[in-house]
N, C-alpha and C positions, 0 to 999 in steps of 0.2 A: 691405731693398731690394726694391722691386717690379719684377718682370720681366713685360713684356708679351709676349704670344704672337701670332704672325702665321702661321697655318697655310697651307702651300702645298697640301697634300693630307693624307690621313690618316696618312701616313708621315713627313712632313717639316714642321718648324715652325721659323720664324725667331724667335729670342728677343732681346729688347732690354731692357737694364737702364739706365734713364735716369740713375741716380745715378753710373754708371761713365763715361758718355759725355763725351768731351772735345771733341766737335764738330769733329773734324779734317776732316770733309767727304769722306773717302776713299770712304765708301759711295756718296755721290751721284756722285762723279767716276767710280767704276768701274761702277756700275749705275744711271744716271739714270732708267731706265725702271721701277725698283723703288722707289727712295727719293725721297720727296717731302716734305721737312721741314715745309712749310707746310700740308699736307693732313692730314685725319684719315679713315681711317687713313693714316699716313705711309709704311708699308711694304706694298708690293704684291708679294708673292713669286710670285704667279701670272704676273708679267711676265718671268720668267727661268727658265732650266733649273736644276735642283738643283745640278749641278756648277758653274754660274756663281755661284750663291748661296754655295756652300761656299768657292769661291776668294776671293770678295769678303770674306766673313766672316773668313777667315783673315788678311786684311790689316787688320782693325780694330785700331788700336794700343792702344785702351783695353780691349778685350774686352767692350765694352758689347753688341756683337752676337755672338750664339752661335747654334747650331742644335741641334735635337733630331731624331734620326732613329731610327725604329723598324725 
């Protein structure tokens, strides 16, 4: 499983594992300013606060989205 990394800063990174994704669209619905499925990169974590990102990631039903925090 390949996991892509989308850093917000040196302490927080959004992780996405495509093979887990069920394309529920919850990420786009909750944070449309961050998730742009048709673009590359499709995750722009700089467009939200860390707490907003964490809250949205906790709602990902497939756990395709996770985060790493130092």
